[in-house]
C-alpha positions as CSV (number, residue, x, y, z in Angstrom):
1,M,12.0,48.7,34.8
2,K,12.5,50.6,31.6
3,T,16.5,49.5,31.3
4,L,15.8,45.9,32.5
5,L,12.9,45.7,29.5
6,L,15.4,47.5,27.2
7,I,17.9,44.6,28.1
8,F,15.1,41.9,27.7
9,T,14.1,43.1,23.7
10,S,17.5,43.6,23.1
11,F,18.4,39.8,23.5
12,F,15.2,38.5,22.2
13,A,15.9,40.5,18.8
14,L,19.4,39.3,19.0
15,S,18.4,35.7,19.7
16,L,15.9,36.3,16.4
17,F,18.8,37.1,14.1
18,G,21.4,34.5,14.9
19,Q,18.7,31.6,14.6
20,V,19.4,29.6,11.4
21,E,16.0,28.8,9.3
22,N,15.7,24.9,9.3
23,K,15.3,23.9,5.4
24,K,12.4,21.9,5.1
25,T,12.7,18.5,2.7
26,I,9.7,16.2,1.9
27,F,10.8,12.0,1.5
28,K,8.1,9.8,0.1
29,T,9.1,6.2,1.1
30,S,7.1,3.1,-1.2
31,Y,6.6,0.0,-0.2
32,F,6.6,-2.7,-2.4
33,N,4.5,-6.8,-2.5
34,N,6.6,-9.4,-4.2
35,D,5.1,-9.4,-7.4
36,G,6.7,-5.2,-7.4
37,Q,3.8,-3.1,-6.7
38,V,3.6,-1.1,-4.3
39,T,1.7,-1.7,-1.5
40,K,1.9,1.6,0.9
41,S,3.3,5.0,0.3
42,I,4.5,7.6,2.7
43,V,5.2,11.5,2.8
44,D,7.8,12.6,5.4
45,T,8.3,16.5,5.7
46,I,12.0,16.9,7.8
47,S,12.9,20.4,8.9
48,T,17.1,20.1,9.0
49,N,19.9,21.7,8.5
50,E,21.7,18.3,7.8
51,S,23.3,17.6,4.7
52,I,21.2,15.0,2.9
53,S,23.9,12.0,3.2
54,I,24.2,8.4,4.0
55,D,24.6,9.3,8.0
56,F,20.9,11.2,7.3
57,Y,19.2,8.3,6.0
58,K,20.6,5.9,8.7
59,K,19.1,8.1,11.6
60,H,16.1,9.5,10.2
61,F,14.7,5.8,8.1
62,Y,17.2,3.2,9.5
63,V,18.8,2.5,5.9
64,P,21.1,1.6,5.1
65,Y,22.0,0.6,8.6
66,Y,25.4,-1.2,8.9
67,F,28.1,0.5,7.2
68,P,32.0,1.4,8.2
69,Q,33.1,4.8,9.3
70,P,34.5,6.9,7.7
71,F,34.1,4.8,3.5
72,I,37.7,6.5,2.8
73,N,40.6,6.1,5.4
74,K,44.2,7.5,3.8
75,L,45.5,6.0,7.0
76,Y,44.7,2.5,5.4
77,K,45.3,1.5,1.8
78,D,44.9,-2.0,0.7
79,T,44.9,-3.4,4.2
80,T,42.8,-5.1,6.5
81,I,42.1,-3.9,9.4
82,I,40.6,-6.6,12.7
83,I,39.4,-5.3,15.7
84,W,38.3,-7.6,18.2
85,Q,35.9,-6.6,20.8
86,D,37.6,-7.8,24.1
87,I,41.9,-6.9,23.4
88,L,42.4,-8.8,26.7
89,K,40.4,-12.0,25.7
90,A,42.2,-15.1,23.5
91,K,41.6,-14.2,20.2
92,D,39.1,-17.1,19.3
93,Y,36.3,-16.5,17.5
94,E,33.6,-18.5,19.6
95,T,34.4,-16.2,22.9
96,N,35.6,-13.2,21.7
97,W,34.5,-11.2,18.2
98,T,35.8,-8.7,15.7
99,Y,34.6,-6.1,13.3
100,T,37.0,-6.2,10.4
101,T,37.3,-3.7,7.3
102,V,38.6,-4.5,4.3
103,Y,40.3,-1.8,2.1
104,D,41.3,-1.4,-1.2
105,K,44.2,0.6,-3.2
106,K,41.9,3.9,-3.4
107,F,41.7,3.6,0.7
108,R,38.2,2.9,0.3
109,A,36.2,0.2,2.6
110,I,35.1,-2.6,0.3
111,K,34.2,-5.2,2.8
112,Y,32.7,-4.5,6.4
113,T,32.9,-7.8,8.8
114,Y,31.4,-9.0,11.9
115,S,31.9,-12.1,13.1
116,G,29.2,-12.5,15.1
117,C,28.5,-13.3,19.0
118,L,26.4,-16.1,19.7
119,I,26.6,-15.8,23.7
120,C,24.5,-12.3,22.7
121,G,22.3,-13.8,19.6
122,Q,24.0,-11.4,17.5
123,F,25.3,-13.4,14.1
124,P,27.8,-12.5,11.9
125,F,27.1,-10.7,8.6
126,N,29.2,-9.6,5.8
127,V,29.2,-6.2,4.0
128,D,30.3,-5.5,0.7
129,I,30.6,-1.5,-0.3
130,F,30.5,-0.7,-4.4
131,Y,31.4,3.1,-5.3
132,D,30.7,4.9,-8.4
133,N,34.2,6.8,-9.9
134,K,33.9,10.1,-7.2
135,S,34.6,7.1,-4.6
136,R,30.6,7.4,-3.6
137,P,28.6,4.2,-2.0
138,T,26.2,3.0,-4.6
139,R,25.3,0.3,-3.5
140,I,26.5,-1.6,0.4
141,R,25.2,-5.3,0.3
142,K,24.5,-7.4,3.5
143,N,24.2,-11.3,3.8
144,Y,24.0,-13.1,7.3
145,G,26.0,-16.0,8.3
146,I,29.6,-15.2,6.8
147,G,31.8,-14.2,9.2
148,F,35.3,-13.3,9.2
149,K,37.0,-17.0,9.2
150,E,34.8,-17.8,5.9
151,V,35.4,-14.5,4.2
152,N,40.2,-14.6,5.4
153,K,39.4,-17.5,3.4
154,K,38.0,-16.3,0.0
155,L,38.4,-12.5,0.3
156,R,36.3,-11.1,-2.1
157,K,35.3,-14.5,-4.0
158,D,32.4,-15.1,-1.6
159,I,30.1,-12.3,-3.0
160,K,26.6,-13.8,-3.4
161,K,24.7,-13.3,-6.5
162,V,21.9,-12.4,-4.6
163,A,22.4,-10.6,-1.6
164,D,20.7,-11.0,1.5
165,N,19.8,-7.8,2.1
166,E,21.2,-4.5,-0.3
167,D,20.2,-0.8,-0.3
168,A,20.9,1.0,-3.8
169,L,22.1,5.0,-3.7
170,E,21.4,7.5,-6.3
171,Y,23.1,10.8,-5.7
172,N,21.8,14.7,-7.4
173,E,24.6,17.0,-8.8
174,N,24.9,18.1,-5.3
175,D,26.3,15.1,-3.8
176,E,23.3,14.9,-2.2
177,I,21.3,11.1,-1.8
178,I,17.8,11.5,-3.9
179,K,17.2,8.1,-3.3
180,V,17.5,4.7,-2.0
181,K,16.2,1.4,-2.8
182,S,16.4,-1.3,-0.5
183,F,16.0,-5.1,-1.3
184,K,15.5,-8.3,0.1
185,R,16.9,-11.8,-1.5
186,G,16.6,-9.5,-4.1
187,K,13.5,-8.1,-4.6
188,L,12.9,-4.6,-4.4
189,E,11.1,-4.2,-0.6
190,S,11.1,-0.2,-0.3
191,Q,12.5,3.2,-2.3
192,I,13.1,6.7,-0.7
193,D,12.7,9.3,-2.5
194,K,13.7,12.3,-2.0
195,I,11.2,15.2,-3.3
């Protein structure tokens, strides 16, 4: 019995030393009305070991939601990649749909497009991604109703002055995202601040 107790105590002690403490990070989410006034603020504490990245915000706050993975792909320079949903069906935008990513000369995804699926009730959208000098995404603009057929005709010339939805990202010196501002048709809708 003593041997069993000693083994159990040893395993319990070792398991305590092997655990990594999650850091607690505090976020404040503010919501705004059409006049730019704060209508509600919520403070959240999240215990995690994740880096505070764009994937972190998508997972915990659902913003930004649509963006290509990865943002930088060394396989694609100055090129457009089209992926058909069903490669066995005809390449027809009315019966099949596509995901399209456009890359610039620095291998960065600058446009991400979904052609839409009318049968499923999912409308086409177009996402434009803008970067800072460190190639970190700083703005992600989403417009609805612009499928790849339209984008292909006027590539990068069709960017609206005001996006349907836009997320602006700010970083700290450790490349963590510390602020996400979400705009709807040019008006600030919400802001998440890492405190």
